[in-house]
C-alpha positions as YAML, in Angstrom:
chain: A
units: angstrom
residues:
- id: 1
  name: MET
  ca: [19.49, 31.62, 32.39]
- id: 2
  name: TYR
  ca: [21.81, 33.68, 31.00]
- id: 3
  name: ARG
  ca: [20.04, 36.69, 32.16]
- id: 4
  name: LYS
  ca: [20.66, 35.02, 35.61]
- id: 5
  name: LEU
  ca: [24.21, 34.88, 35.14]
- id: 6
  name: ALA
  ca: [24.65, 37.97, 33.92]
- id: 7
  name: VAL
  ca: [22.90, 39.83, 36.92]
- id: 8
  name: GLY
  ca: [25.03, 37.51, 39.15]
- id: 9
  name: ALA
  ca: [28.48, 38.56, 37.35]
- id: 10
  name: PHE
  ca: [27.35, 42.33, 37.71]
- id: 11
  name: ALA
  ca: [26.82, 41.75, 41.51]
- id: 12
  name: LEU
  ca: [30.20, 40.18, 41.97]
- id: 13
  name: VAL
  ca: [31.80, 43.03, 39.71]
- id: 14
  name: LEU
  ca: [30.08, 45.91, 41.73]
- id: 15
  name: PRO
  ca: [31.96, 45.82, 44.66]
- id: 16
  name: LEU
  ca: [35.38, 45.70, 43.07]
- id: 17
  name: ALA
  ca: [34.25, 48.72, 41.16]
- id: 18
  name: ALA
  ca: [32.79, 50.37, 44.32]
- id: 19
  name: ALA
  ca: [36.59, 49.65, 45.97]
- id: 20
  name: ALA
  ca: [38.19, 51.13, 43.14]
- id: 21
  name: ALA
  ca: [36.13, 54.59, 43.18]
- id: 22
  name: PRO
  ca: [37.79, 57.49, 44.39]
- id: 23
  name: LEU
  ca: [37.80, 58.19, 48.03]
- id: 24
  name: THR
  ca: [37.11, 61.53, 49.71]
- id: 25
  name: TYR
  ca: [38.33, 62.37, 53.15]
- id: 26
  name: ASP
  ca: [37.72, 65.64, 55.41]
- id: 27
  name: ILE
  ca: [40.43, 67.37, 56.52]
- id: 28
  name: ASP
  ca: [40.79, 67.37, 60.77]
- id: 29
  name: PRO
  ca: [41.46, 70.67, 61.73]
- id: 30
  name: VAL
  ca: [42.30, 69.28, 64.67]
- id: 31
  name: HIS
  ca: [45.72, 67.81, 63.39]
- id: 32
  name: SER
  ca: [46.27, 69.85, 60.40]
- id: 33
  name: PHE
  ca: [48.54, 72.67, 60.59]
- id: 34
  name: PRO
  ca: [50.43, 74.53, 57.54]
- id: 35
  name: GLN
  ca: [53.47, 75.88, 58.90]
- id: 36
  name: PHE
  ca: [56.15, 78.26, 57.55]
- id: 37
  name: MET
  ca: [59.47, 79.88, 57.86]
- id: 38
  name: VAL
  ca: [60.71, 83.13, 56.80]
- id: 39
  name: SER
  ca: [64.04, 84.90, 57.40]
- id: 40
  name: HIS
  ca: [63.90, 87.54, 60.05]
- id: 41
  name: PHE
  ca: [66.91, 90.44, 59.56]
- id: 42
  name: GLY
  ca: [69.05, 87.56, 57.92]
- id: 43
  name: ALA
  ca: [69.87, 86.28, 61.77]
- id: 44
  name: ALA
  ca: [67.30, 83.46, 61.96]
- id: 45
  name: PHE
  ca: [64.14, 81.95, 60.46]
- id: 46
  name: MET
  ca: [61.24, 82.49, 62.16]
- id: 47
  name: HIS
  ca: [58.47, 79.87, 62.50]
- id: 48
  name: GLY
  ca: [54.49, 80.28, 62.41]
- id: 49
  name: ARG
  ca: [51.56, 78.06, 61.62]
- id: 50
  name: PHE
  ca: [47.64, 78.53, 60.86]
- id: 51
  name: ASN
  ca: [45.34, 76.98, 63.74]
- id: 52
  name: LYS
  ca: [42.11, 76.85, 61.67]
- id: 53
  name: THR
  ca: [42.36, 74.75, 58.04]
- id: 54
  name: THR
  ca: [39.61, 72.86, 56.31]
- id: 55
  name: GLY
  ca: [39.36, 71.08, 53.33]
- id: 56
  name: LYS
  ca: [38.84, 67.82, 51.25]
- id: 57
  name: LEU
  ca: [41.10, 65.11, 50.35]
- id: 58
  name: VAL
  ca: [40.16, 62.70, 47.23]
- id: 59
  name: LEU
  ca: [42.26, 59.62, 46.65]
- id: 60
  name: ASP
  ca: [42.05, 56.86, 44.19]
- id: 61
  name: ARG
  ca: [44.81, 54.30, 44.97]
- id: 62
  name: GLU
  ca: [44.09, 51.74, 42.26]
- id: 63
  name: ALA
  ca: [44.08, 54.61, 39.44]
- id: 64
  name: LYS
  ca: [46.85, 56.64, 41.29]
- id: 65
  name: THR
  ca: [45.16, 60.02, 40.95]
- id: 66
  name: GLY
  ca: [44.32, 62.54, 43.80]
- id: 67
  name: THR
  ca: [43.18, 66.21, 44.95]
- id: 68
  name: ILE
  ca: [43.42, 67.94, 47.69]
- id: 69
  name: ASP
  ca: [41.47, 71.26, 48.47]
- id: 70
  name: ILE
  ca: [42.15, 73.51, 51.50]
- id: 71
  name: MET
  ca: [41.03, 76.46, 52.99]
- id: 72
  name: ILE
  ca: [43.04, 78.51, 55.38]
- id: 73
  name: ASP
  ca: [41.61, 80.91, 57.71]
- id: 74
  name: THR
  ca: [44.31, 83.85, 57.67]
- id: 75
  name: ALA
  ca: [43.33, 85.35, 60.77]
- id: 76
  name: SER
  ca: [44.30, 82.39, 62.65]
- id: 77
  name: ILE
  ca: [48.04, 82.88, 62.01]
- id: 78
  name: ASP
  ca: [50.08, 82.04, 65.01]
- id: 79
  name: THR
  ca: [53.68, 82.93, 65.65]
- id: 80
  name: GLY
  ca: [53.70, 83.22, 69.36]
- id: 81
  name: PRO
  ca: [54.74, 84.45, 71.96]
- id: 82
  name: HIS
  ca: [51.67, 86.59, 72.36]
- id: 83
  name: GLU
  ca: [52.74, 89.23, 74.66]
- id: 84
  name: LEU
  ca: [53.14, 92.63, 73.84]
- id: 85
  name: ALA
  ca: [56.45, 92.89, 75.34]
- id: 86
  name: GLY
  ca: [56.42, 97.15, 74.95]
- id: 87
  name: ARG
  ca: [55.25, 96.90, 71.62]
- id: 88
  name: PRO
  ca: [51.95, 98.78, 70.47]
- id: 89
  name: ARG
  ca: [50.54, 95.23, 69.22]
- id: 90
  name: THR
  ca: [51.43, 91.74, 68.94]
- id: 91
  name: ARG
  ca: [53.46, 90.24, 66.13]
- id: 92
  name: ASP
  ca: [50.36, 88.52, 65.02]
- id: 93
  name: ASP
  ca: [48.42, 91.48, 65.10]
- id: 94
  name: HIS
  ca: [50.85, 93.18, 62.63]
- id: 95
  name: LEU
  ca: [50.44, 90.08, 60.45]
- id: 96
  name: ARG
  ca: [46.83, 90.51, 59.95]
- id: 97
  name: THR
  ca: [46.79, 94.16, 58.76]
- id: 98
  name: PRO
  ca: [47.12, 95.03, 55.14]
- id: 99
  name: ASP
  ca: [50.83, 95.30, 55.37]
- id: 100
  name: PHE
  ca: [50.72, 91.44, 55.41]
- id: 101
  name: PHE
  ca: [47.96, 89.20, 55.33]
- id: 102
  name: ASN
  ca: [44.93, 91.95, 55.29]
- id: 103
  name: VAL
  ca: [42.50, 89.57, 57.02]
- id: 104
  name: LYS
  ca: [39.49, 91.76, 56.77]
- id: 105
  name: GLU
  ca: [39.70, 91.81, 52.86]
- id: 106
  name: PHE
  ca: [41.06, 88.43, 52.51]
- id: 107
  name: PRO
  ca: [39.84, 86.09, 55.39]
- id: 108
  name: ALA
  ca: [41.08, 83.10, 53.61]
- id: 109
  name: MET
  ca: [43.74, 81.73, 51.60]
- id: 110
  name: THR
  ca: [43.53, 78.61, 49.39]
- id: 111
  name: TYR
  ca: [45.21, 75.64, 47.77]
- id: 112
  name: LYS
  ca: [43.97, 73.53, 45.06]
- id: 113
  name: GLY
  ca: [46.12, 70.68, 43.72]
- id: 114
  name: SER
  ca: [46.55, 67.31, 41.92]
- id: 115
  name: ALA
  ca: [48.91, 64.87, 43.09]
- id: 116
  name: LYS
  ca: [51.47, 62.78, 40.99]
- id: 117
  name: TRP
  ca: [52.29, 59.41, 42.20]
- id: 118
  name: THR
  ca: [55.62, 57.56, 42.43]
- id: 119
  name: GLY
  ca: [54.93, 54.02, 43.49]
- id: 120
  name: GLU
  ca: [52.31, 53.52, 46.12]
- id: 121
  name: TRP
  ca: [51.67, 57.21, 47.04]
- id: 122
  name: PRO
  ca: [51.84, 60.31, 45.88]
- id: 123
  name: THR
  ca: [55.12, 62.08, 45.86]
- id: 124
  name: GLU
  ca: [54.30, 65.52, 44.55]
- id: 125
  name: VAL
  ca: [51.18, 68.00, 44.32]
- id: 126
  name: GLN
  ca: [51.05, 70.50, 41.44]
- id: 127
  name: GLY
  ca: [48.34, 73.16, 42.36]
- id: 128
  name: GLN
  ca: [47.51, 76.86, 42.47]
- id: 129
  name: LEU
  ca: [47.79, 79.00, 45.76]
- id: 130
  name: THR
  ca: [45.70, 82.01, 46.01]
- id: 131
  name: LEU
  ca: [46.74, 84.68, 48.83]
- id: 132
  name: LEU
  ca: [45.68, 88.18, 48.63]
- id: 133
  name: GLY
  ca: [43.32, 87.88, 45.62]
- id: 134
  name: VAL
  ca: [46.36, 86.66, 43.61]
- id: 135
  name: THR
  ca: [46.70, 82.76, 42.36]
- id: 136
  name: HIS
  ca: [50.16, 81.35, 41.43]
- id: 137
  name: PRO
  ca: [51.19, 78.02, 40.86]
- id: 138
  name: LEU
  ca: [52.99, 76.04, 43.82]
- id: 139
  name: ARG
  ca: [54.60, 72.79, 43.80]
- id: 140
  name: LEU
  ca: [54.89, 70.62, 46.94]
- id: 141
  name: THR
  ca: [56.78, 67.58, 47.50]
- id: 142
  name: VAL
  ca: [55.50, 64.84, 49.45]
- id: 143
  name: VAL
  ca: [57.73, 63.26, 51.52]
- id: 144
  name: HIS
  ca: [55.51, 60.97, 53.69]
- id: 145
  name: MET
  ca: [51.97, 59.76, 53.64]
- id: 146
  name: ASN
  ca: [50.24, 56.96, 54.67]
- id: 147
  name: CYS
  ca: [46.72, 55.60, 55.32]
- id: 148
  name: VAL
  ca: [45.59, 53.56, 58.13]
- id: 149
  name: PRO
  ca: [42.34, 52.35, 60.37]
- id: 150
  name: ASP
  ca: [41.45, 55.23, 62.32]
- id: 151
  name: PRO
  ca: [41.92, 53.82, 66.02]
- id: 152
  name: ARG
  ca: [39.92, 56.57, 67.33]
- id: 153
  name: THR
  ca: [36.84, 54.84, 65.75]
- id: 154
  name: LYS
  ca: [37.57, 51.38, 66.26]
- id: 155
  name: GLY
  ca: [38.43, 50.38, 62.85]
- id: 156
  name: LYS
  ca: [35.33, 52.09, 61.60]
- id: 157
  name: GLY
  ca: [36.76, 54.90, 59.97]
- id: 158
  name: GLU
  ca: [40.24, 55.56, 57.78]
- id: 159
  name: LEU
  ca: [42.82, 58.06, 58.55]
- id: 160
  name: CYS
  ca: [44.90, 59.32, 55.80]
- id: 161
  name: GLY
  ca: [47.83, 61.84, 56.49]
- id: 162
  name: GLY
  ca: [51.14, 63.32, 55.31]
- id: 163
  name: ASN
  ca: [53.55, 65.86, 55.15]
- id: 164
  name: ALA
  ca: [54.61, 68.22, 52.01]
- id: 165
  name: THR
  ca: [57.34, 70.95, 51.54]
- id: 166
  name: GLY
  ca: [57.53, 73.71, 49.12]
- id: 167
  name: SER
  ca: [58.20, 77.27, 48.85]
- id: 168
  name: PHE
  ca: [57.10, 80.77, 47.20]
- id: 169
  name: LYS
  ca: [58.18, 84.55, 47.18]
- id: 170
  name: ARG
  ca: [55.41, 86.82, 49.13]
- id: 171
  name: SER
  ca: [56.06, 89.34, 46.84]
- id: 172
  name: ASP
  ca: [54.56, 87.45, 43.77]
- id: 173
  name: PHE
  ca: [51.29, 87.72, 45.69]
- id: 174
  name: GLY
  ca: [51.70, 91.46, 46.36]
- id: 175
  name: MET
  ca: [52.91, 91.17, 50.12]
- id: 176
  name: LYS
  ca: [55.83, 93.06, 49.89]
- id: 177
  name: PHE
  ca: [56.16, 94.89, 53.29]
- id: 178
  name: GLY
  ca: [59.30, 94.58, 55.33]
- id: 179
  name: ILE
  ca: [61.37, 93.20, 52.32]
- id: 180
  name: PRO
  ca: [64.50, 92.39, 52.59]
- id: 181
  name: ALA
  ca: [64.52, 92.36, 56.67]
- id: 182
  name: VAL
  ca: [61.61, 90.01, 56.77]
- id: 183
  name: GLY
  ca: [62.50, 87.47, 53.93]
- id: 184
  name: ASP
  ca: [60.92, 87.47, 50.40]
- id: 185
  name: GLU
  ca: [61.04, 83.48, 50.20]
- id: 186
  name: ILE
  ca: [58.33, 81.81, 52.41]
- id: 187
  name: ARG
  ca: [59.36, 77.83, 53.00]
- id: 188
  name: LEU
  ca: [56.55, 76.01, 53.74]
- id: 189
  name: GLN
  ca: [56.07, 72.68, 55.92]
- id: 190
  name: VAL
  ca: [52.54, 71.18, 55.44]
- id: 191
  name: GLN
  ca: [51.19, 68.67, 58.06]
- id: 192
  name: PHE
  ca: [47.95, 67.42, 57.25]
- id: 193
  name: GLU
  ca: [45.45, 64.68, 58.34]
- id: 194
  name: ALA
  ca: [42.23, 63.62, 56.83]
- id: 195
  name: LEU
  ca: [39.19, 61.14, 57.92]
- id: 196
  name: ARG
  ca: [36.89, 58.91, 56.01]
- id: 197
  name: PRO
  ca: [34.06, 57.26, 57.90]
- id: 198
  name: LEU
  ca: [33.50, 53.50, 56.85]
...
């Protein structure tokens, strides 16, 4: 009798434990674009983004923990426009050279971080950015985050996304070409979405 009660109690608790477990989401490359701004001759801030991003987001909303692991294809840099306009190469072609991202030797940069929560959602990510083979801490401020049923799967999946900001000095990673005409400080605006099938 006691054995049956114990088994029954365990069966009731198991779904609750499973629901509280960390959930893993795949970064959606179609809706995730790390963007940046950098000063150009001190006149204006130029904008750019990376078009190919992959990775994982792990959240445990009950325990208020989370991690993010992102890999960015450096060759996918896009600062448009792409016409030569009398130049021997496009701006993006120059950015792919050893002067800047050196994409042949370093085809990816990565960011791995852990979330800090205030209330219902993370408000900060403390992580490590690896660029040009050099790793330094990078803190991101989460300005918005939410998880909703994914309407594209008729409620059979969950969509989590958010926006975060941060900044770093590119010279800390050995990218010193063009300073100060092209600014040292890189301002980040990170937009990401991640999907989990149910």
